[in-house]
C-alpha positions as CSV (number, residue, x, y, z in Angstrom):
1,M,0.0,0.0,0.0
2,A,1.3,3.4,-0.9
3,T,1.9,5.8,2.0
4,K,1.9,9.6,2.3
5,K,3.1,11.8,5.1
6,Y,0.5,13.9,6.9
7,T,0.7,16.3,9.8
8,V,-1.7,15.6,12.6
9,T,-1.9,17.3,16.0
10,L,-2.0,15.0,19.1
11,P,-2.0,15.7,22.8
12,E,1.7,15.7,23.7
13,E,1.2,13.5,26.7
14,L,-0.7,10.8,24.7
15,A,1.8,10.8,21.8
16,E,4.8,10.5,24.2
17,E,3.2,7.7,26.1
18,I,2.6,5.8,22.9
19,R,6.1,6.5,21.6
20,S,7.7,5.3,24.8
21,E,5.7,2.1,24.7
22,V,6.1,1.2,21.0
23,G,9.4,3.1,20.2
24,P,9.8,5.9,17.6
25,G,10.1,3.5,14.7
26,A,6.7,1.9,15.3
27,F,4.7,5.1,16.1
28,S,3.3,5.5,12.6
29,A,2.3,1.9,12.4
30,Y,0.6,2.1,15.8
31,V,-1.4,5.2,14.7
32,T,-2.3,3.5,11.4
33,R,-3.7,0.5,13.2
34,A,-5.7,2.7,15.5
35,I,-7.2,4.6,12.6
36,E,-8.0,1.3,10.8
37,R,-9.7,0.0,13.9
38,Q,-11.7,3.1,14.3
39,R,-12.8,3.0,10.6
40,E,-14.0,-0.6,11.0
41,H,-15.9,0.5,14.1
42,D,-17.5,3.4,12.3
43,R,-18.5,1.1,9.4
44,L,-20.0,-1.4,11.7
45,G,-22.0,1.3,13.4
46,E,-23.3,2.5,10.1
47,L,-24.3,-1.0,9.1
48,V,-26.1,-1.5,12.4
49,A,-28.0,1.7,12.0
50,R,-29.0,0.8,8.5
51,L,-30.1,-2.7,9.5
52,L,-32.1,-1.4,12.4
53,E,-33.8,1.2,10.1
54,E,-34.7,-1.5,7.6
55,G,-35.5,-4.4,9.8
56,G,-36.5,-2.9,13.2
57,P,-35.1,-3.9,16.6
58,L,-33.1,-7.0,17.0
59,T,-34.4,-10.1,18.7
60,E,-32.5,-11.5,21.7
61,E,-31.1,-14.3,19.4
62,E,-29.9,-11.7,16.8
63,E,-28.3,-9.6,19.6
64,A,-26.4,-12.7,20.9
65,A,-25.2,-13.5,17.4
66,A,-24.0,-9.9,16.9
67,D,-22.2,-9.9,20.3
68,K,-20.4,-13.1,19.3
69,E,-19.4,-11.7,16.0
70,M,-18.1,-8.5,17.6
71,R,-16.0,-10.5,20.0
72,E,-14.5,-12.5,17.0
73,I,-13.7,-9.2,15.3
74,E,-12.0,-7.9,18.4
75,R,-10.0,-11.1,18.7
76,W,-9.0,-10.7,15.0
77,F,-7.7,-7.2,15.6
78,E,-5.9,-8.2,18.8
79,A,-4.2,-11.1,17.0
80,R,-3.3,-8.7,14.1
81,E,-1.8,-6.2,16.5
82,T,0.2,-8.8,18.5
83,G,1.6,-10.5,15.4
84,P,1.7,-14.1,14.3
85,R,4.0,-15.3,17.0
86,H,1.4,-14.5,19.7
87,Q,-1.6,-15.9,17.8
88,A,-1.1,-19.4,19.1
89,D,-1.0,-18.1,22.6
90,A,-4.4,-16.3,22.2
91,A,-6.2,-19.4,21.0
């Protein structure tokens, strides 16, 4: 994927906390992953809103299935963020 440099403004304390945890070389990757995760969250929210508008409120069974899927998505992101060497530990 092509990359492009952007200037963003972050609270200094937050940025320094992240930089100290991940190191200066991994800062951009950390921010990229955070933005990707937020975009997915936003898209899921949009989908839920559209489905509720079209089909009405969820049944208890549908809610349970949605909760399960959300947990699976969260596990996928966690595994992606920790890398392949930690995926076996998470299973």
